PDB file of N, CA, C and O in Angstrom:
ATOM      1  N   UNK A   1    -142.082-111.344  88.553  1.00  0.00           N
ATOM      2  CA  UNK A   1    -143.366-110.149  87.744  1.00  0.00           C
ATOM      3  C   UNK A   1    -143.336-109.883  86.295  1.00  0.00           C
ATOM      4  O   UNK A   1    -143.877-108.907  85.777  1.00  0.00           O
ATOM      5  N   UNK A   2    -142.592-110.915  85.581  1.00  0.00           N
ATOM      6  CA  UNK A   2    -142.832-110.852  83.883  1.00  0.00           C
ATOM      7  C   UNK A   2    -144.031-110.897  83.888  1.00  0.00           C
ATOM      8  O   UNK A   2    -144.860-110.058  83.536  1.00  0.00           O
ATOM      9  N   UNK A   3    -144.205-112.508  84.544  1.00  0.00           N
ATOM     10  CA  UNK A   3    -145.966-112.838  84.414  1.00  0.00           C
ATOM     11  C   UNK A   3    -147.406-111.874  84.020  1.00  0.00           C
ATOM     12  O   UNK A   3    -148.426-111.932  83.333  1.00  0.00           O
ATOM     13  N   UNK A   4    -146.537-110.784  85.178  1.00  0.00           N
ATOM     14  CA  UNK A   4    -147.350-109.996  85.727  1.00  0.00           C
ATOM     15  C   UNK A   4    -147.484-108.460  84.340  1.00  0.00           C
ATOM     16  O   UNK A   4    -148.510-107.919  83.927  1.00  0.00           O
ATOM     17  N   UNK A   5    -145.725-108.114  83.890  1.00  0.00           N
ATOM     18  CA  UNK A   5    -146.159-107.046  83.146  1.00  0.00           C
ATOM     19  C   UNK A   5    -146.788-107.880  81.818  1.00  0.00           C
ATOM     20  O   UNK A   5    -147.234-107.083  80.993  1.00  0.00           O
ATOM     21  N   UNK A   6    -146.895-108.936  81.515  1.00  0.00           N
ATOM     22  CA  UNK A   6    -147.143-109.657  80.412  1.00  0.00           C
ATOM     23  C   UNK A   6    -148.992-109.593  80.375  1.00  0.00           C
ATOM     24  O   UNK A   6    -149.723-109.719  79.393  1.00  0.00           O
ATOM     25  N   UNK A   7    -149.379-109.347  81.859  1.00  0.00           N
ATOM     26  CA  UNK A   7    -151.213-108.963  81.990  1.00  0.00           C
ATOM     27  C   UNK A   7    -151.690-107.590  82.006  1.00  0.00           C
ATOM     28  O   UNK A   7    -152.793-107.155  82.339  1.00  0.00           O
ATOM     29  N   UNK A   8    -150.504-106.904  81.524  1.00  0.00           N
ATOM     30  CA  UNK A   8    -150.747-105.028  81.835  1.00  0.00           C
ATOM     31  C   UNK A   8    -151.459-104.825  80.811  1.00  0.00           C
ATOM     32  O   UNK A   8    -151.171-105.039  79.633  1.00  0.00           O
ATOM     33  N   UNK A   9    -153.017-104.134  81.547  1.00  0.00           N
ATOM     34  CA  UNK A   9    -153.398-103.974  79.905  1.00  0.00           C
ATOM     35  C   UNK A   9    -153.374-102.555  79.139  1.00  0.00           C
ATOM     36  O   UNK A   9    -153.565-101.466  79.679  1.00  0.00           O
ATOM     37  N   UNK A  10    -153.136-102.754  77.947  1.00  0.00           N
ATOM     38  CA  UNK A  10    -152.508-101.473  77.046  1.00  0.00           C
ATOM     39  C   UNK A  10    -152.768-100.063  77.552  1.00  0.00           C
ATOM     40  O   UNK A  10    -152.068 -99.075  77.329  1.00  0.00           O
ATOM     41  N   UNK A  11    -154.393-100.154  78.596  1.00  0.00           N
ATOM     42  CA  UNK A  11    -154.774 -98.645  79.256  1.00  0.00           C
ATOM     43  C   UNK A  11    -153.511 -98.513  80.284  1.00  0.00           C
ATOM     44  O   UNK A  11    -153.695 -97.440  80.859  1.00  0.00           O
ATOM     45  N   UNK A  12    -152.900 -98.819  80.536  1.00  0.00           N
ATOM     46  CA  UNK A  12    -152.080 -98.488  82.185  1.00  0.00           C
ATOM     47  C   UNK A  12    -150.079 -98.113  81.462  1.00  0.00           C
ATOM     48  O   UNK A  12    -149.067 -98.572  81.994  1.00  0.00           O
ATOM     49  N   UNK A  13    -150.098 -97.445  80.539  1.00  0.00           N
ATOM     50  CA  UNK A  13    -148.543 -97.432  80.326  1.00  0.00           C
ATOM     51  C   UNK A  13    -147.622 -96.698  81.261  1.00  0.00           C
ATOM     52  O   UNK A  13    -146.394 -96.766  81.224  1.00  0.00           O
ATOM     53  N   UNK A  14    -148.269 -96.060  82.021  1.00  0.00           N
ATOM     54  CA  UNK A  14    -147.464 -94.515  83.395  1.00  0.00           C
ATOM     55  C   UNK A  14    -147.016 -96.349  83.918  1.00  0.00           C
ATOM     56  O   UNK A  14    -145.996 -96.759  83.364  1.00  0.00           O
ATOM     57  N   UNK A  15    -147.522 -97.084  84.627  1.00  0.00           N
ATOM     58  CA  UNK A  15    -146.773 -98.129  85.311  1.00  0.00           C
ATOM     59  C   UNK A  15    -146.092 -99.564  85.038  1.00  0.00           C
ATOM     60  O   UNK A  15    -145.815-100.454  85.842  1.00  0.00           O
ATOM     61  N   UNK A  16    -145.932 -99.505  83.803  1.00  0.00           N
ATOM     62  CA  UNK A  16    -145.011 -99.997  83.275  1.00  0.00           C
ATOM     63  C   UNK A  16    -143.733 -99.622  82.867  1.00  0.00           C
ATOM     64  O   UNK A  16    -142.709-100.292  82.728  1.00  0.00           O
ATOM     65  N   UNK A  17    -144.054 -97.972  82.633  1.00  0.00           N
ATOM     66  CA  UNK A  17    -142.885 -96.660  82.720  1.00  0.00           C
ATOM     67  C   UNK A  17    -142.485 -97.172  83.459  1.00  0.00           C
ATOM     68  O   UNK A  17    -141.530 -97.926  83.275  1.00  0.00           O
ATOM     69  N   UNK A  18    -143.142 -96.950  84.819  1.00  0.00           N
ATOM     70  CA  UNK A  18    -142.559 -96.727  85.959  1.00  0.00           C
ATOM     71  C   UNK A  18    -142.342 -97.620  86.907  1.00  0.00           C
ATOM     72  O   UNK A  18    -142.484 -97.386  88.107  1.00  0.00           O
ATOM     73  N   UNK A  19    -141.945 -98.813  86.371  1.00  0.00           N
ATOM     74  CA  UNK A  19    -142.128 -99.989  87.061  1.00  0.00           C
ATOM     75  C   UNK A  19    -140.890-100.613  86.309  1.00  0.00           C
ATOM     76  O   UNK A  19    -140.371-101.634  86.760  1.00  0.00           O
ATOM     77  N   UNK A  20    -140.503-100.122  85.385  1.00  0.00           N
ATOM     78  CA  UNK A  20    -139.000-100.148  84.158  1.00  0.00           C
ATOM     79  C   UNK A  20    -138.483 -99.540  84.489  1.00  0.00           C
ATOM     80  O   UNK A  20    -137.294 -99.815  84.329  1.00  0.00           O
ATOM     81  N   UNK A  21    -138.783 -98.073  85.297  1.00  0.00           N
ATOM     82  CA  UNK A  21    -138.007 -97.171  85.982  1.00  0.00           C
ATOM     83  C   UNK A  21    -137.410 -97.557  87.884  1.00  0.00           C
ATOM     84  O   UNK A  21    -136.330 -97.395  88.452  1.00  0.00           O
ATOM     85  N   UNK A  22    -138.471 -97.990  88.242  1.00  0.00           N
ATOM     86  CA  UNK A  22    -137.829 -98.714  89.707  1.00  0.00           C
ATOM     87  C   UNK A  22    -136.786 -99.653  89.220  1.00  0.00           C
ATOM     88  O   UNK A  22    -135.619 -99.322  89.428  1.00  0.00           O
ATOM     89  N   UNK A  23    -136.984-100.593  88.703  1.00  0.00           N
ATOM     90  CA  UNK A  23    -136.558-101.889  88.290  1.00  0.00           C
ATOM     91  C   UNK A  23    -134.929-101.606  88.201  1.00  0.00           C
ATOM     92  O   UNK A  23    -134.000-102.035  88.887  1.00  0.00           O
ATOM     93  N   UNK A  24    -134.970-100.753  87.130  1.00  0.00           N
ATOM     94  CA  UNK A  24    -133.297-100.212  87.116  1.00  0.00           C
ATOM     95  C   UNK A  24    -132.791 -99.110  87.932  1.00  0.00           C
ATOM     96  O   UNK A  24    -131.571 -98.948  87.899  1.00  0.00           O
ATOM     97  N   UNK A  25    -133.326 -98.501  88.491  1.00  0.00           N
ATOM     98  CA  UNK A  25    -133.332 -97.260  89.795  1.00  0.00           C
ATOM     99  C   UNK A  25    -131.739 -97.753  90.091  1.00  0.00           C
ATOM    100  O   UNK A  25    -130.632 -97.593  89.578  1.00  0.00           O
ATOM    101  N   UNK A  26    -132.340 -98.463  91.260  1.00  0.00           N
ATOM    102  CA  UNK A  26    -130.548 -99.117  92.139  1.00  0.00           C
ATOM    103  C   UNK A  26    -129.206 -98.724  90.908  1.00  0.00           C
ATOM    104  O   UNK A  26    -128.247 -97.972  91.078  1.00  0.00           O
ATOM    105  N   UNK A  27    -129.556 -99.503  89.726  1.00  0.00           N
ATOM    106  CA  UNK A  27    -128.338 -99.785  89.168  1.00  0.00           C
ATOM    107  C   UNK A  27    -127.751 -97.907  88.850  1.00  0.00           C
ATOM    108  O   UNK A  27    -126.688 -97.317  89.042  1.00  0.00           O
ATOM    109  N   UNK A  28    -128.519 -97.678  88.533  1.00  0.00           N
ATOM    110  CA  UNK A  28    -128.613 -96.453  88.284  1.00  0.00           C
ATOM    111  C   UNK A  28    -127.725 -95.128  88.864  1.00  0.00           C
ATOM    112  O   UNK A  28    -126.841 -94.336  88.538  1.00  0.00           O
ATOM    113  N   UNK A  29    -128.857 -95.579  90.237  1.00  0.00           N
ATOM    114  CA  UNK A  29    -128.352 -94.548  91.709  1.00  0.00           C
ATOM    115  C   UNK A  29    -127.277 -95.200  92.064  1.00  0.00           C
ATOM    116  O   UNK A  29    -127.100 -94.921  93.250  1.00  0.00           O
ATOM    117  N   UNK A  30    -126.301 -96.051  91.634  1.00  0.00           N
ATOM    118  CA  UNK A  30    -125.021 -96.544  91.902  1.00  0.00           C
ATOM    119  C   UNK A  30    -123.833 -95.266  90.981  1.00  0.00           C
ATOM    120  O   UNK A  30    -122.624 -95.216  91.206  1.00  0.00           O
ATOM    121  N   UNK A  31    -124.319 -94.670  90.317  1.00  0.00           N
ATOM    122  CA  UNK A  31    -123.484 -94.160  89.315  1.00  0.00           C
ATOM    123  C   UNK A  31    -123.149 -92.890  89.769  1.00  0.00           C
ATOM    124  O   UNK A  31    -122.035 -92.366  89.790  1.00  0.00           O
ATOM    125  N   UNK A  32    -124.649 -92.270  90.274  1.00  0.00           N
ATOM    126  CA  UNK A  32    -125.247 -91.105  89.704  1.00  0.00           C
ATOM    127  C   UNK A  32    -126.143 -90.343  90.481  1.00  0.00           C
ATOM    128  O   UNK A  32    -127.195 -90.951  90.277  1.00  0.00           O
ATOM    129  N   UNK A  33    -126.456 -89.276  91.349  1.00  0.00           N
ATOM    130  CA  UNK A  33    -127.581 -88.913  92.169  1.00  0.00           C
ATOM    131  C   UNK A  33    -128.899 -89.509  91.213  1.00  0.00           C
ATOM    132  O   UNK A  33    -129.388 -88.757  90.370  1.00  0.00           O
ATOM    133  N   UNK A  34    -129.426 -90.881  91.398  1.00  0.00           N
ATOM    134  CA  UNK A  34    -131.033 -90.321  90.224  1.00  0.00           C
ATOM    135  C   UNK A  34    -131.720 -90.668  91.236  1.00  0.00           C
ATOM    136  O   UNK A  34    -131.332 -91.595  91.947  1.00  0.00           O
ATOM    137  N   UNK A  35    -132.682 -90.103  91.454  1.00  0.00           N
ATOM    138  CA  UNK A  35    -133.955 -90.100  92.501  1.00  0.00           C
ATOM    139  C   UNK A  35    -134.905 -90.973  91.917  1.00  0.00           C
ATOM    140  O   UNK A  35    -134.987 -91.126  90.698  1.00  0.00           O
ATOM    141  N   UNK A  36    -135.896 -91.768  93.048  1.00  0.00           N
ATOM    142  CA  UNK A  36    -136.686 -92.591  92.651  1.00  0.00           C
ATOM    143  C   UNK A  36    -137.951 -91.515  92.178  1.00  0.00           C
ATOM    144  O   UNK A  36    -138.166 -90.364  92.559  1.00  0.00           O
ATOM    145  N   UNK A  37    -138.681 -92.354  91.208  1.00  0.00           N
ATOM    146  CA  UNK A  37    -139.682 -91.583  90.956  1.00  0.00           C
ATOM    147  C   UNK A  37    -140.939 -91.453  91.755  1.00  0.00           C
ATOM    148  O   UNK A  37    -141.450 -91.645  90.652  1.00  0.00           O
ATOM    149  N   UNK A  38    -141.879 -91.327  92.526  1.00  0.00           N
ATOM    150  CA  UNK A  38    -142.888 -91.014  93.434  1.00  0.00           C
ATOM    151  C   UNK A  38    -144.384 -91.837  92.643  1.00  0.00           C
ATOM    152  O   UNK A  38    -145.436 -91.226  92.456  1.00  0.00           O
ATOM    153  N   UNK A  39    -144.224 -92.925  92.364  1.00  0.00           N
ATOM    154  CA  UNK A  39    -145.183 -93.748  91.560  1.00  0.00           C
ATOM    155  C   UNK A  39    -146.922 -92.870  91.298  1.00  0.00           C
ATOM    156  O   UNK A  39    -147.649 -92.882  90.304  1.00  0.00           O
ATOM    157  N   UNK A  40    -147.106 -92.173  92.677  1.00  0.00           N
ATOM    158  CA  UNK A  40    -148.299 -91.249  92.233  1.00  0.00           C
ATOM    159  C   UNK A  40    -148.202 -90.460  91.352  1.00  0.00           C
ATOM    160  O   UNK A  40    -148.956 -90.468  90.378  1.00  0.00           O
ATOM    161  N   UNK A  41    -146.788 -89.217  91.606  1.00  0.00           N
ATOM    162  CA  UNK A  41    -146.479 -88.765  90.668  1.00  0.00           C
ATOM    163  C   UNK A  41    -146.801 -89.511  88.880  1.00  0.00           C
ATOM    164  O   UNK A  41    -147.536 -89.049  88.007  1.00  0.00           O
ATOM    165  N   UNK A  42    -146.303 -90.238  88.856  1.00  0.00           N
ATOM    166  CA  UNK A  42    -145.926 -91.616  87.510  1.00  0.00           C
ATOM    167  C   UNK A  42    -146.943 -91.631  86.669  1.00  0.00           C
ATOM    168  O   UNK A  42    -146.954 -91.384  85.463  1.00  0.00           O
ATOM    169  N   UNK A  43    -148.016 -92.015  87.564  1.00  0.00           N
ATOM    170  CA  UNK A  43    -149.059 -92.331  86.541  1.00  0.00           C
ATOM    171  C   UNK A  43    -150.123 -90.786  86.282  1.00  0.00           C
ATOM    172  O   UNK A  43    -149.909 -89.619  86.611  1.00  0.00           O
ATOM    173  N   UNK A  44    -151.227 -91.390  85.601  1.00  0.00           N
ATOM    174  CA  UNK A  44    -151.325 -89.657  84.756  1.00  0.00           C
ATOM    175  C   UNK A  44    -153.581 -89.699  85.338  1.00  0.00           C
ATOM    176  O   UNK A  44    -154.356 -90.542  84.885  1.00  0.00           O
ATOM    177  N   UNK A  45    -153.895 -88.848  86.094  1.00  0.00           N
ATOM    178  CA  UNK A  45    -155.175 -88.661  86.554  1.00  0.00           C
ATOM    179  C   UNK A  45    -156.562 -89.758  85.499  1.00  0.00           C
ATOM    180  O   UNK A  45    -157.637 -90.325  85.700  1.00  0.00           O
ATOM    181  N   UNK A  46    -155.720 -89.540  84.531  1.00  0.00           N
ATOM    182  CA  UNK A  46    -156.735 -90.301  83.665  1.00  0.00           C
ATOM    183  C   UNK A  46    -156.956 -92.002  83.552  1.00  0.00           C
ATOM    184  O   UNK A  46    -157.967 -92.686  83.395  1.00  0.00           O
ATOM    185  N   UNK A  47    -155.453 -92.353  83.714  1.00  0.00           N
ATOM    186  CA  UNK A  47    -155.188 -93.342  83.984  1.00  0.00           C
ATOM    187  C   UNK A  47    -155.642 -94.524  85.298  1.00  0.00           C
ATOM    188  O   UNK A  47    -156.155 -95.639  85.395  1.00  0.00           O
ATOM    189  N   UNK A  48    -155.162 -93.616  86.039  1.00  0.00           N
ATOM    190  CA  UNK A  48    -155.702 -93.461  87.932  1.00  0.00           C
ATOM    191  C   UNK A  48    -156.039 -94.852  88.085  1.00  0.00           C
ATOM    192  O   UNK A  48    -155.331 -95.804  88.412  1.00  0.00           O
ATOM    193  N   UNK A  49    -157.810 -94.751  87.651  1.00  0.00           N
ATOM    194  CA  UNK A  49    -158.200 -96.251  87.861  1.00  0.00           C
ATOM    195  C   UNK A  49    -157.936 -97.030  87.139  1.00  0.00           C
ATOM    196  O   UNK A  49    -157.128 -97.497  87.942  1.00  0.00           O
ATOM    197  N   UNK A  50    -157.829 -97.746  86.214  1.00  0.00           N
ATOM    198  CA  UNK A  50    -157.574 -98.502  85.493  1.00  0.00           C
ATOM    199  C   UNK A  50    -156.468 -98.807  86.216  1.00  0.00           C
ATOM    200  O   UNK A  50    -156.543 -99.974  86.601  1.00  0.00           O
ATOM    201  N   UNK A  51    -155.393 -98.220  86.598  1.00  0.00           N
ATOM    202  CA  UNK A  51    -154.396 -98.529  87.168  1.00  0.00           C
ATOM    203  C   UNK A  51    -154.018 -99.162  88.451  1.00  0.00           C
ATOM    204  O   UNK A  51    -152.943 -99.709  88.695  1.00  0.00           O
ATOM    205  N   UNK A  52    -155.053 -99.018  89.257  1.00  0.00           N
ATOM    206  CA  UNK A  52    -155.638 -98.911  90.112  1.00  0.00           C
ATOM    207  C   UNK A  52    -155.868-100.665  90.165  1.00  0.00           C
ATOM    208  O   UNK A  52    -155.249-101.498  90.827  1.00  0.00           O
ATOM    209  N   UNK A  53    -156.715-100.798  89.444  1.00  0.00           N
ATOM    210  CA  UNK A  53    -157.803-102.111  89.604  1.00  0.00           C
ATOM    211  C   UNK A  53    -156.702-103.011  88.651  1.00  0.00           C
ATOM    212  O   UNK A  53    -157.282-104.097  88.634  1.00  0.00           O
ATOM    213  N   UNK A  54    -155.604-103.175  87.945  1.00  0.00           N
ATOM    214  CA  UNK A  54    -154.654-103.554  87.755  1.00  0.00           C
ATOM    215  C   UNK A  54    -154.279-104.239  89.151  1.00  0.00           C
ATOM    216  O   UNK A  54    -154.800-105.286  89.535  1.00  0.00           O
ATOM    217  N   UNK A  55    -152.963-103.262  90.121  1.00  0.00           N
ATOM    218  CA  UNK A  55    -152.646-103.522  90.823  1.00  0.00           C
ATOM    219  C   UNK A  55    -153.193-104.060  91.839  1.00  0.00           C
ATOM    220  O   UNK A  55    -152.389-104.487  92.668  1.00  0.00           O
ATOM    221  N   UNK A  56    -154.352-104.202  92.089  1.00  0.00           N
ATOM    222  CA  UNK A  56    -155.505-104.848  93.044  1.00  0.00           C
ATOM    223  C   UNK A  56    -155.354-106.335  92.802  1.00  0.00           C
ATOM    224  O   UNK A  56    -154.988-107.135  93.664  1.00  0.00           O
ATOM    225  N   UNK A  57    -155.806-106.765  91.002  1.00  0.00           N
ATOM    226  CA  UNK A  57    -155.761-108.249  90.461  1.00  0.00           C
ATOM    227  C   UNK A  57    -154.247-108.757  90.454  1.00  0.00           C
ATOM    228  O   UNK A  57    -153.923-109.887  90.819  1.00  0.00           O
ATOM    229  N   UNK A  58    -153.458-107.891  90.044  1.00  0.00           N
ATOM    230  CA  UNK A  58    -151.962-108.537  90.224  1.00  0.00           C
ATOM    231  C   UNK A  58    -151.879-108.555  91.831  1.00  0.00           C
ATOM    232  O   UNK A  58    -151.198-109.467  92.301  1.00  0.00           O
ATOM    233  N   UNK A  59    -152.445-107.725  92.667  1.00  0.00           N
ATOM    234  CA  UNK A  59    -152.221-108.464  94.357  1.00  0.00           C
ATOM    235  C   UNK A  59    -152.441-110.124  94.057  1.00  0.00           C
ATOM    236  O   UNK A  59    -151.624-111.042  94.126  1.00  0.00           O
ATOM    237  N   UNK A  60    -153.630-110.127  93.757  1.00  0.00           N
ATOM    238  CA  UNK A  60    -154.087-111.209  94.209  1.00  0.00           C
ATOM    239  C   UNK A  60    -153.635-112.512  93.588  1.00  0.00           C
ATOM    240  O   UNK A  60    -153.771-113.660  94.013  1.00  0.00           O
ATOM    241  N   UNK A  61    -153.014-112.022  92.380  1.00  0.00           N
ATOM    242  CA  UNK A  61    -152.702-113.249  91.679  1.00  0.00           C
ATOM    243  C   UNK A  61    -151.540-113.980  91.734  1.00  0.00           C
ATOM    244  O   UNK A  61    -151.147-114.998  91.164  1.00  0.00           O
ATOM    245  N   UNK A  62    -150.981-113.063  92.731  1.00  0.00           N
ATOM    246  CA  UNK A  62    -149.324-113.310  93.368  1.00  0.00           C
ATOM    247  C   UNK A  62    -149.682-113.449  94.616  1.00  0.00           C
ATOM    248  O   UNK A  62    -148.625-113.985  94.948  1.00  0.00           O
ATOM    249  N   UNK A  63    -150.457-113.411  95.875  1.00  0.00           N
ATOM    250  CA  UNK A  63    -150.409-113.598  97.052  1.00  0.00           C
ATOM    251  C   UNK A  63    -151.198-115.022  96.784  1.00  0.00           C
ATOM    252  O   UNK A  63    -150.763-115.878  97.555  1.00  0.00           O
ATOM    253  N   UNK A  64    -152.081-115.448  96.041  1.00  0.00           N
ATOM    254  CA  UNK A  64    -152.593-117.067  95.600  1.00  0.00           C
ATOM    255  C   UNK A  64    -151.662-117.715  95.259  1.00  0.00           C
ATOM    256  O   UNK A  64    -151.790-118.909  95.531  1.00  0.00           O
ATOM    257  N   UNK A  65    -150.444-117.351  94.600  1.00  0.00           N
ATOM    258  CA  UNK A  65    -149.338-117.729  93.748  1.00  0.00           C
ATOM    259  C   UNK A  65    -148.800-119.155  94.543  1.00  0.00           C
ATOM    260  O   UNK A  65    -148.749-119.225  95.771  1.00  0.00           O
ATOM    261  N   UNK A  66    -148.398-120.306  93.606  1.00  0.00           N
ATOM    262  CA  UNK A  66    -148.066-121.176  94.633  1.00  0.00           C
ATOM    263  C   UNK A  66    -146.486-121.142  94.878  1.00  0.00           C
ATOM    264  O   UNK A  66    -145.910-122.055  95.469  1.00  0.00           O
ATOM    265  N   UNK A  67    -145.951-120.214  94.464  1.00  0.00           N
ATOM    266  CA  UNK A  67    -144.124-120.149  94.546  1.00  0.00           C
ATOM    267  C   UNK A  67    -144.532-119.718  95.694  1.00  0.00           C
ATOM    268  O   UNK A  67    -145.599-119.680  96.307  1.00  0.00           O
ATOM    269  N   UNK A  68    -143.012-119.269  95.924  1.00  0.00           N
ATOM    270  CA  UNK A  68    -142.915-118.924  97.014  1.00  0.00           C
ATOM    271  C   UNK A  68    -142.892-117.408  97.200  1.00  0.00           C
ATOM    272  O   UNK A  68    -143.446-116.864  98.156  1.00  0.00           O
ATOM    273  N   UNK A  69    -142.060-116.580  96.003  1.00  0.00           N
ATOM    274  CA  UNK A  69    -141.442-115.792  95.321  1.00  0.00           C
ATOM    275  C   UNK A  69    -142.836-115.184  95.021  1.00  0.00           C
ATOM    276  O   UNK A  69    -142.646-113.976  94.887  1.00  0.00           O
ATOM    277  N   UNK A  70    -143.623-115.355  94.920  1.00  0.00           N
ATOM    278  CA  UNK A  70    -144.812-114.688  94.252  1.00  0.00           C
ATOM    279  C   UNK A  70    -145.617-114.228  95.689  1.00  0.00           C
ATOM    280  O   UNK A  70    -146.439-113.402  95.293  1.00  0.00           O
ATOM    281  N   UNK A  71    -145.770-114.367  97.149  1.00  0.00           N
ATOM    282  CA  UNK A  71    -145.984-113.226  98.101  1.00  0.00           C
ATOM    283  C   UNK A  71    -144.730-112.126  98.305  1.00  0.00           C
ATOM    284  O   UNK A  71    -144.900-110.949  98.623  1.00  0.00           O
ATOM    285  N   UNK A  72    -144.073-112.450  98.177  1.00  0.00           N
ATOM    286  CA  UNK A  72    -142.948-111.301  97.574  1.00  0.00           C
ATOM    287  C   UNK A  72    -143.301-109.854  96.392  1.00  0.00           C
ATOM    288  O   UNK A  72    -143.143-108.649  96.588  1.00  0.00           O
ATOM    289  N   UNK A  73    -143.813-110.577  95.187  1.00  0.00           N
ATOM    290  CA  UNK A  73    -143.987-110.096  94.243  1.00  0.00           C
ATOM    291  C   UNK A  73    -145.962-109.640  95.129  1.00  0.00           C
ATOM    292  O   UNK A  73    -146.867-110.146  94.466  1.00  0.00           O
ATOM    293  N   UNK A  74    -146.099-109.415  95.480  1.00  0.00           N
ATOM    294  CA  UNK A  74    -147.824-109.469  95.869  1.00  0.00           C
ATOM    295  C   UNK A  74    -147.294-108.916  96.979  1.00  0.00           C
ATOM    296  O   UNK A  74    -148.150-109.367  97.740  1.00  0.00           O
ATOM    297  N   UNK A  75    -146.605-108.329  97.664  1.00  0.00           N
ATOM    298  CA  UNK A  75    -146.330-107.476  98.636  1.00  0.00           C
ATOM    299  C   UNK A  75    -145.744-106.372  98.006  1.00  0.00           C
ATOM    300  O   UNK A  75    -145.224-105.550  98.759  1.00  0.00           O
ATOM    301  N   UNK A  76    -145.703-106.147  96.727  1.00  0.00           N
ATOM    302  CA  UNK A  76    -144.320-105.427  95.633  1.00  0.00           C
ATOM    303  C   UNK A  76    -146.293-104.544  95.344  1.00  0.00           C
ATOM    304  O   UNK A  76    -146.579-103.350  95.425  1.00  0.00           O
ATOM    305  N   UNK A  77    -146.606-104.944  95.237  1.00  0.00           N
ATOM    306  CA  UNK A  77    -147.441-104.849  94.268  1.00  0.00           C
ATOM    307  C   UNK A  77    -149.578-103.845  95.439  1.00  0.00           C
ATOM    308  O   UNK A  77    -150.410-103.079  94.954  1.00  0.00           O
ATOM    309  N   UNK A  78    -149.523-104.366  96.650  1.00  0.00           N
ATOM    310  CA  UNK A  78    -149.520-104.021  97.552  1.00  0.00           C
ATOM    311  C   UNK A  78    -149.563-102.521  98.759  1.00  0.00           C
ATOM    312  O   UNK A  78    -150.234-101.975  99.635  1.00  0.00           O
ATOM    313  N   UNK A  79    -147.832-102.418  97.688  1.00  0.00           N
ATOM    314  CA  UNK A  79    -147.642-101.700  98.304  1.00  0.00           C
ATOM    315  C   UNK A  79    -147.813-100.599  97.656  1.00  0.00           C
ATOM    316  O   UNK A  79    -148.431 -99.643  98.124  1.00  0.00           O
ATOM    317  N   UNK A  80    -147.233-100.624  96.402  1.00  0.00           N
ATOM    318  CA  UNK A  80    -147.860 -99.530  95.308  1.00  0.00           C
ATOM    319  C   UNK A  80    -149.804 -98.921  95.477  1.00  0.00           C
ATOM    320  O   UNK A  80    -150.180 -97.751  95.547  1.00  0.00           O
ATOM    321  N   UNK A  81    -150.690-100.197  95.498  1.00  0.00           N
ATOM    322  CA  UNK A  81    -151.435 -99.374  96.439  1.00  0.00           C
ATOM    323  C   UNK A  81    -151.700 -98.604  97.210  1.00  0.00           C
ATOM    324  O   UNK A  81    -152.446 -97.632  97.087  1.00  0.00           O
ATOM    325  N   UNK A  82    -150.850 -99.110  98.507  1.00  0.00           N
ATOM    326  CA  UNK A  82    -151.507 -98.022  99.511  1.00  0.00           C
ATOM    327  C   UNK A  82    -150.513 -97.246  99.237  1.00  0.00           C
ATOM    328  O   UNK A  82    -150.046 -97.281 100.376  1.00  0.00           O
ATOM    329  N   UNK A  83    -149.411 -96.208  98.373  1.00  0.00           N
ATOM    330  CA  UNK A  83    -148.615 -95.196  97.725  1.00  0.00           C
ATOM    331  C   UNK A  83    -149.776 -94.415  97.193  1.00  0.00           C
ATOM    332  O   UNK A  83    -150.175 -93.319  97.585  1.00  0.00           O
ATOM    333  N   UNK A  84    -150.282 -95.219  96.165  1.00  0.00           N
ATOM    334  CA  UNK A  84    -151.681 -94.786  94.831  1.00  0.00           C
ATOM    335  C   UNK A  84    -152.874 -94.276  96.408  1.00  0.00           C
ATOM    336  O   UNK A  84    -153.300 -93.122  96.341  1.00  0.00           O
ATOM    337  N   UNK A  85    -153.100 -94.700  97.043  1.00  0.00           N
ATOM    338  CA  UNK A  85    -154.330 -94.641  97.834  1.00  0.00           C
ATOM    339  C   UNK A  85    -153.899 -93.371  98.967  1.00  0.00           C
ATOM    340  O   UNK A  85    -154.709 -92.591  99.467  1.00  0.00           O
ATOM    341  N   UNK A  86    -152.782 -93.387  99.158  1.00  0.00           N
ATOM    342  CA  UNK A  86    -152.110 -91.960  99.978  1.00  0.00           C
ATOM    343  C   UNK A  86    -153.089 -90.611  99.417  1.00  0.00           C
ATOM    344  O   UNK A  86    -153.919 -89.886  99.964  1.00  0.00           O
ATOM    345  N   UNK A  87    -152.397 -90.721  97.756  1.00  0.00           N
ATOM    346  CA  UNK A  87    -153.011 -89.475  97.069  1.00  0.00           C
ATOM    347  C   UNK A  87    -151.327 -88.356  96.925  1.00  0.00           C
ATOM    348  O   UNK A  87    -151.371 -87.236  96.415  1.00  0.00           O
TER     349      UNK A  87
END
């Protein structure tokens, strides 16, 4: 995941912010009612195309990775692609 974050183009700050939100959501929600933000709502329309392109590239990067955990990360990115496609 860290590798993917390092590859984030500067044009997708919404995705980075949402990934941070999602990564810390479980910890935060244990102490209070803290809803997980919808990915589609978190991405500005002006950033949607670049964000989708990045996520697709990251999916391929991790899907073809040599570590077993990489496939799990690829599945995470693939799920993000599906969520964004739903609109």
